[in-house]
C-alpha positions as CSV (number, residue, x, y, z in Angstrom):
1,M,0.0,0.0,0.0
2,R,2.8,2.5,1.0
3,Y,4.6,1.8,-2.3
4,V,1.4,2.5,-4.2
5,V,0.9,5.8,-2.5
6,M,4.6,6.8,-3.0
7,R,4.3,5.9,-6.7
8,Q,1.1,7.9,-6.9
9,A,2.8,11.0,-5.4
10,R,4.7,11.3,-8.7
11,L,1.5,11.3,-10.8
12,S,0.1,14.6,-12.2
13,D,-3.2,15.9,-10.7
14,Q,-5.0,14.9,-13.8
15,E,-3.7,11.3,-13.5
16,L,-4.7,11.2,-9.8
17,L,-8.2,12.4,-10.6
18,R,-8.5,9.8,-13.3
19,A,-7.4,7.1,-10.9
20,T,-9.9,8.4,-8.3
21,A,-12.7,8.2,-10.9
22,A,-11.7,4.6,-11.5
23,G,-12.3,3.9,-7.8
24,D,-8.8,4.4,-6.4
25,A,-9.4,6.2,-3.0
26,D,-5.6,6.3,-2.3
27,A,-5.2,8.5,-5.4
28,Y,-7.6,11.0,-4.0
29,G,-5.8,10.9,-0.7
30,V,-2.6,11.9,-2.5
31,F,-4.4,14.6,-4.3
32,F,-5.9,15.9,-1.0
33,A,-2.5,15.8,0.8
34,R,-0.9,17.7,-2.1
35,H,-3.3,20.6,-2.0
36,V,-5.1,20.8,1.4
37,D,-2.8,23.4,2.8
38,V,-3.1,25.8,-0.1
39,V,-6.9,25.5,0.0
40,L,-6.9,26.0,3.8
41,A,-4.7,29.1,3.5
42,F,-6.8,30.5,0.7
43,L,-10.0,30.2,2.8
44,R,-8.5,31.2,6.1
45,K,-7.4,34.5,4.6
46,R,-11.1,35.2,3.7
47,L,-12.9,33.8,6.7
48,G,-13.3,34.9,10.3
49,S,-11.9,31.7,11.8
50,A,-9.7,28.7,11.2
51,E,-12.6,26.4,12.1
52,Q,-14.7,28.0,9.3
53,A,-11.8,27.5,6.9
54,A,-11.5,23.9,7.9
55,D,-15.2,23.3,7.4
56,L,-15.2,25.0,4.0
57,T,-12.1,23.1,3.0
58,A,-13.8,19.8,3.8
59,E,-16.8,20.9,1.8
60,T,-14.5,21.9,-1.1
61,F,-12.8,18.6,-1.3
62,A,-16.1,16.7,-0.9
63,A,-17.5,18.8,-3.8
64,A,-14.4,18.1,-5.9
65,L,-14.8,14.3,-5.2
66,L,-18.4,14.4,-6.3
67,S,-17.4,16.2,-9.4
68,V,-14.8,13.6,-10.2
69,H,-17.3,10.7,-9.8
70,R,-19.9,12.5,-11.9
71,G,-17.4,12.8,-14.7
72,H,-17.0,16.6,-14.5
73,A,-13.2,16.6,-13.8
74,Q,-11.9,14.8,-16.9
75,S,-9.7,17.6,-18.0
76,V,-8.0,19.2,-14.9
77,P,-4.4,20.0,-15.8
78,N,-3.9,22.1,-12.6
79,G,-5.6,20.7,-9.5
80,V,-4.9,23.6,-7.2
81,A,-6.4,26.1,-9.6
82,W,-9.5,23.8,-10.0
83,L,-9.8,23.4,-6.2
84,L,-9.4,27.2,-5.6
85,G,-12.2,27.8,-8.0
86,I,-14.4,25.3,-6.1
87,A,-13.4,26.9,-2.8
88,R,-14.1,30.4,-4.2
89,N,-17.6,29.3,-5.2
90,K,-18.3,27.6,-1.8
91,L,-17.1,30.7,-0.1
92,I,-19.5,32.9,-2.1
93,D,-22.3,30.4,-1.3
94,S,-21.4,30.6,2.4
95,Y,-21.5,34.4,2.4
96,R,-24.9,34.3,0.7
97,A,-26.3,31.8,3.1
98,A,-24.5,33.4,6.1
99,R,-23.2,29.9,7.0
100,V,-20.8,27.2,5.8
101,A,-22.7,25.0,3.4
102,D,-22.2,21.2,3.8
103,T,-24.3,19.8,1.0
104,A,-21.5,17.9,-0.7
105,R,-20.3,16.4,2.7
106,A,-23.9,15.4,3.4
107,E,-24.4,13.8,0.0
108,L,-21.2,11.7,0.7
109,D,-22.4,11.0,4.2
110,L,-19.2,12.4,5.7
111,P,-19.3,13.4,9.3
112,R,-18.6,17.0,10.4
113,L,-14.9,17.6,11.2
114,A,-13.8,17.9,14.8
115,V,-10.9,20.3,14.7
116,D,-8.8,20.7,17.8
117,D,-7.0,23.8,19.0
118,E,-3.6,22.5,17.7
119,E,-5.1,22.1,14.2
120,L,-6.8,25.5,14.3
121,E,-3.4,27.1,15.3
122,R,-1.7,25.2,12.4
123,I,-4.3,26.6,10.0
124,D,-3.7,30.2,11.3
125,R,0.1,29.7,10.8
126,L,-0.5,28.8,7.1
127,T,-1.7,32.3,6.5
128,G,0.6,34.1,8.9
129,R,-2.3,35.1,11.1
130,E,-1.4,35.5,14.7
131,L,-3.5,35.1,17.7
132,P,-6.1,37.7,18.3
133,V,-4.9,40.5,20.6
134,S,-7.1,39.4,23.5
135,A,-5.7,35.9,23.3
136,A,-2.2,37.2,23.2
137,L,-2.9,39.4,26.2
138,E,-4.3,36.5,28.2
139,R,-1.0,34.7,27.9
140,L,0.9,37.5,29.6
141,A,1.5,37.9,33.2
142,A,-0.9,40.3,34.9
143,H,1.7,43.1,35.4
144,E,2.7,42.8,31.7
145,R,-0.9,42.9,30.5
146,E,-1.7,46.0,32.6
147,A,1.4,47.8,31.3
148,I,0.4,47.2,27.7
149,I,-3.2,48.2,28.3
150,E,-2.0,51.4,30.0
151,R,0.3,52.2,27.1
152,I,-2.6,51.7,24.6
153,V,-4.8,54.0,26.7
154,A,-2.0,56.6,26.8
155,L,-1.5,56.4,23.0
156,G,-5.2,56.7,22.4
157,A,-5.3,59.8,24.6
158,G,-2.4,61.2,22.7
159,I,-4.1,60.6,19.4
160,A,-7.2,62.3,20.6
161,L,-5.2,65.3,21.8
162,F,-3.4,65.4,18.4
163,R,-6.8,65.6,16.6
164,G,-7.8,68.4,18.9
165,Q,-10.3,66.2,20.8
166,A,-10.6,65.7,24.5
167,P,-9.9,62.0,25.4
168,K,-12.8,60.3,27.0
169,C,-11.7,58.0,29.8
170,S,-14.3,56.9,32.4
171,Q,-11.8,54.5,34.0
172,P,-8.4,53.0,33.2
173,G,-8.6,50.8,30.1
174,T,-11.9,52.4,28.8
175,F,-10.6,55.1,26.5
176,H,-13.1,56.1,23.9
177,N,-11.9,58.1,20.9
178,G,-14.2,60.9,20.1
């Protein structure tokens, strides 16, 4: 089995998709492994969370697999371009529906992905996205966190004064800019 997968890794995307259409699940596994990070990164840059990107990536690959088995992927010279087109369409559909669609996964009877924190962080690293500020602040010691918040408040007050506005601070850490 391992030899077959290693040999398949040398095949073009079009050859892998033809093998998939002929019933070779390992070929689709190689195709998936080859392109999953690019699709994840593409979607992560456009979505609010790594979890949404993972869900939409699963839906993209499920839709691609359905397309292969329906005979709609007979001429795919560049698998990543084809997948990004599918991902883009799924993304547009999810924006319209205000949720991540799962019709292709449901048709294939695939379970919803359980993505752990480690995988979510890996997805974020693919796009260079860092932790949200609140999460980064939570990782600091209390005195470090307070120092940073005080500095931000001071900077905000300085910006307000520069704009000719009076800074509005009802209590430390609650600066409101004009």
